[in-house]
C-alpha positions as CSV (number, residue, x, y, z in Angstrom):
1,X,0.0,0.0,0.0
2,X,1.2,3.5,-0.8
3,X,0.0,7.1,-0.2
4,X,-0.3,10.0,-2.6
5,X,-1.2,13.4,-1.4
6,X,-1.2,15.7,-4.5
7,X,-2.4,18.7,-2.4
8,X,-2.5,19.5,1.3
9,X,-5.0,21.4,3.4
10,X,-8.7,21.6,3.6
11,X,-11.8,23.5,4.8
12,X,-14.2,22.0,7.3
13,X,-17.7,21.5,6.0
14,X,-19.6,19.1,8.4
15,X,-19.6,17.8,12.0
16,X,-17.2,15.0,11.1
17,X,-14.5,17.7,10.4
18,X,-14.6,19.2,13.8
19,X,-11.5,17.5,15.1
20,X,-9.8,16.8,11.8
21,X,-6.5,14.9,12.1
22,X,-4.9,17.1,9.4
23,X,-5.6,20.2,11.4
24,X,-4.2,18.4,14.5
25,X,-1.0,17.3,12.8
26,X,-0.5,20.7,11.2
27,X,-1.0,22.5,14.5
28,X,2.0,20.6,16.0
29,X,4.2,22.2,13.4
30,X,2.5,25.7,13.6
31,X,1.0,25.3,10.1
32,X,-2.5,26.4,9.0
33,X,-4.3,23.4,7.6
34,X,-6.9,25.7,6.0
35,X,-4.3,26.8,3.5
36,X,-4.5,24.6,0.4
37,X,-1.5,24.0,-1.8
38,X,0.0,21.5,-4.2
39,X,2.6,19.2,-2.6
40,X,6.0,18.1,-3.9
41,X,4.5,14.7,-4.6
42,X,1.8,16.1,-6.9
43,X,3.1,14.0,-9.8
44,X,4.1,11.0,-7.7
45,X,2.3,8.4,-9.9
46,X,4.7,9.4,-12.7
47,X,7.9,9.7,-10.7
48,X,10.7,7.1,-11.3
49,X,13.7,6.0,-9.3
50,X,17.2,6.5,-10.5
51,X,17.1,3.1,-12.1
52,X,14.1,4.1,-14.1
53,X,11.5,2.1,-12.2
54,X,8.2,3.7,-11.1
55,X,8.2,4.8,-7.5
56,X,4.7,3.5,-7.1
57,X,5.0,-0.2,-7.9
58,X,2.5,-1.9,-10.2
59,X,-0.3,-3.6,-8.3
60,X,-0.2,-1.2,-5.3
61,X,-3.3,0.3,-3.7
62,X,-2.7,4.0,-3.4
63,X,-4.5,5.9,-0.6
64,X,-5.2,9.2,-2.4
65,X,-5.5,12.7,-1.0
66,X,-5.7,11.8,2.7
67,X,-4.3,15.2,3.8
68,X,-7.1,17.0,2.0
69,X,-10.2,16.1,-0.1
70,X,-9.8,15.0,-3.7
71,X,-13.0,16.9,-4.6
72,X,-12.1,20.2,-2.8
73,X,-13.2,23.2,-4.8
74,X,-9.8,24.9,-4.6
75,X,-8.3,21.9,-6.3
76,X,-10.6,21.8,-9.3
77,X,-7.9,22.8,-11.8
78,X,-5.3,20.5,-10.2
79,X,-7.7,17.6,-10.3
80,X,-7.8,17.6,-14.1
81,X,-4.1,16.5,-14.3
82,X,-4.5,14.2,-11.3
83,X,-7.2,12.3,-13.2
84,X,-4.8,12.1,-16.2
85,X,-2.2,10.5,-14.0
86,X,-4.7,8.1,-12.5
87,X,-5.7,7.1,-16.0
88,X,-2.1,6.6,-17.1
89,X,-1.4,4.4,-14.1
90,X,-4.0,1.8,-14.7
91,X,-1.6,-0.7,-13.1
92,X,-2.4,1.0,-9.7
93,X,-5.6,1.1,-7.7
94,X,-6.5,4.5,-6.3
95,X,-8.5,4.6,-3.1
96,X,-10.3,7.9,-2.4
97,X,-12.4,8.9,0.6
98,X,-14.5,12.1,0.3
99,X,-16.9,14.3,2.2
100,X,-17.6,16.1,-1.1
101,X,-19.3,13.4,-3.1
102,X,-21.7,16.1,-4.4
103,X,-18.7,17.7,-6.3
104,X,-17.7,14.4,-7.9
105,X,-18.6,15.5,-11.5
106,X,-16.6,18.7,-11.3
107,X,-13.5,18.4,-13.5
108,X,-14.4,14.8,-14.3
109,X,-12.5,13.4,-17.4
110,X,-14.5,13.2,-20.6
111,X,-13.6,9.5,-20.9
112,X,-14.8,8.6,-17.4
113,X,-18.1,7.1,-18.8
114,X,-19.2,4.5,-16.2
115,X,-16.0,4.8,-14.3
116,X,-12.3,3.7,-14.2
117,X,-11.7,0.2,-13.1
118,X,-8.7,1.3,-11.0
119,X,-10.6,3.8,-8.8
120,X,-12.5,3.1,-5.6
121,X,-14.4,6.0,-4.0
122,X,-16.0,6.0,-0.5
123,X,-18.3,8.6,0.7
124,X,-18.2,9.5,4.4
125,X,-21.3,9.9,6.6
126,X,-20.6,10.6,10.2
127,X,-24.3,11.1,11.2
128,X,-27.8,10.5,9.8
129,X,-28.0,13.9,8.3
130,X,-24.9,13.4,6.2
131,X,-26.0,9.9,5.3
132,X,-29.4,11.2,4.1
133,X,-27.6,13.8,1.9
134,X,-24.5,12.1,0.6
135,X,-25.5,8.5,0.1
136,X,-28.3,9.0,-2.5
137,X,-25.7,11.0,-4.5
138,X,-23.1,8.3,-4.2
139,X,-25.5,5.7,-5.5
140,X,-26.5,7.8,-8.4
141,X,-23.0,8.3,-9.7
142,X,-21.2,6.3,-12.4
143,X,-18.5,4.8,-10.1
144,X,-17.4,1.2,-10.6
145,X,-16.1,0.7,-7.1
146,X,-17.9,2.5,-4.3
147,X,-18.2,2.2,-0.6
148,X,-19.3,4.0,2.6
149,X,-17.3,5.0,5.6
150,X,-18.9,6.1,8.9
151,X,-15.8,7.7,10.5
152,X,-15.9,9.3,12.9
153,X,-19.1,7.7,13.8
154,X,-21.0,10.3,15.9
155,X,-24.4,8.7,16.4
156,X,-26.6,5.7,15.4
157,X,-27.2,5.7,11.7
158,X,-29.6,3.8,9.5
159,X,-27.8,2.9,6.3
160,X,-30.3,0.4,5.0
161,X,-31.9,2.5,2.2
162,X,-28.5,2.7,0.5
163,X,-27.0,-0.7,1.2
164,X,-27.4,-1.9,-2.4
165,X,-25.3,-4.4,-4.4
166,X,-23.2,-1.5,-5.7
167,X,-21.7,-0.9,-2.2
168,X,-18.6,-3.0,-1.9
169,X,-17.9,-2.3,1.8
170,X,-18.9,-0.3,4.9
171,X,-16.2,0.9,7.2
172,X,-16.9,2.1,10.7
173,X,-14.7,3.8,13.3
174,X,-14.5,6.2,16.2
175,X,-12.8,9.5,16.5
176,X,-9.1,9.9,17.5
177,X,-7.4,12.8,19.2
178,X,-7.5,14.4,22.7
179,X,-10.8,16.2,21.9
180,X,-12.5,13.1,20.4
181,X,-16.2,12.6,20.8
182,X,-17.5,9.3,22.1
183,X,-18.3,6.3,19.9
184,X,-20.8,3.8,21.2
185,X,-20.2,0.1,20.4
186,X,-24.0,-0.4,20.1
187,X,-24.0,2.0,17.1
188,X,-21.2,-0.1,15.5
189,X,-23.0,-3.4,16.1
190,X,-26.2,-1.9,14.6
191,X,-24.5,-1.0,11.4
192,X,-22.9,-4.4,11.3
193,X,-26.3,-6.0,11.6
194,X,-27.6,-3.9,8.7
195,X,-24.6,-5.0,6.6
196,X,-25.2,-8.7,7.4
197,X,-28.9,-8.3,6.5
198,X,-28.0,-6.8,3.1
199,X,-25.0,-9.1,2.6
200,X,-22.5,-6.2,2.4
201,X,-18.9,-6.5,3.7
202,X,-18.4,-4.7,7.1
203,X,-15.1,-3.5,8.6
204,X,-14.6,-2.1,12.1
205,X,-11.5,0.0,11.6
206,X,-10.8,1.6,15.0
207,X,-12.4,2.2,18.4
208,X,-11.5,5.9,18.6
209,X,-10.1,7.6,21.7
210,X,-13.4,7.5,23.7
211,X,-15.3,4.2,23.4
212,X,-18.5,3.3,25.1
213,X,-19.4,-0.3,25.7
214,X,-22.1,-1.7,28.0
215,X,-22.6,1.8,29.3
216,X,-19.0,2.3,30.3
217,X,-16.7,4.8,28.8
218,X,-13.2,3.6,27.9
219,X,-10.3,5.8,27.0
220,X,-8.2,4.0,24.4
221,X,-4.6,4.9,23.7
222,X,-4.0,5.9,20.1
223,X,-1.7,3.0,19.4
224,X,-4.4,0.5,20.6
225,X,-7.4,1.9,18.7
226,X,-6.9,-0.3,15.6
227,X,-5.8,-3.4,17.4
228,X,-8.7,-3.3,19.8
229,X,-11.1,-3.1,16.8
230,X,-9.4,-6.1,15.3
231,X,-9.7,-7.9,18.7
232,X,-13.5,-7.4,18.7
233,X,-13.6,-9.8,15.8
234,X,-16.8,-8.4,14.2
235,X,-15.8,-7.9,10.6
236,X,-18.1,-9.5,8.1
237,X,-17.6,-10.8,4.6
238,X,-20.4,-12.5,2.6
239,X,-17.9,-15.2,1.7
240,X,-17.9,-16.6,5.2
241,X,-20.5,-17.0,8.0
242,X,-20.7,-13.9,10.3
243,X,-18.9,-14.4,13.7
244,X,-21.1,-14.4,16.7
245,X,-21.9,-11.0,18.1
246,X,-19.7,-10.3,21.2
């Protein structure tokens, strides 16, 4: 797996942005994360080593624009060439998560048609309001590989109207950081049950820093948030029987 951040910086647009990790990281270095700029790795997909090999190896999954939003309005012109690089590197798979699925068609390549095989796009929905707004848009768009991520999960969410066969996976996770809001395990199990009912893969990514289970609040160290989610053993794949609910 690799990471490509063609531009850096973003603007907060919804409740899920409140404690944005990009803002937290930039604050440590006295940088303003609201300032959006191209990075030195803007053309990473085309870069080669001294021996002439591609820096991004064929077959890699490339986590794209994780220090901004790929569909940010300030990046509309830059995104034109970013799409060109994605098209040229069909030997890579580009994984994009966005809070701006409503801007997907801005600066979209003319040859996009029903989508590129090497692009997966997930829309976030941290609460019911954002699910109600973003997910109908996601389902309506010509994207070959699409999914949903509820991270940070801020409340109980009903995803069932949008759990169709076009959704390849649902990812759920709590919020990290010292100012994190609580994530309730019951909300996670409820989304898991929805996915099992619709036969959609489900992945519990991380607990978050404040995790409520059986009415008790647990404060989880950052280095344990992913491992504790794995330990829960509640991921679901239609290829295998679902594990028993803890």
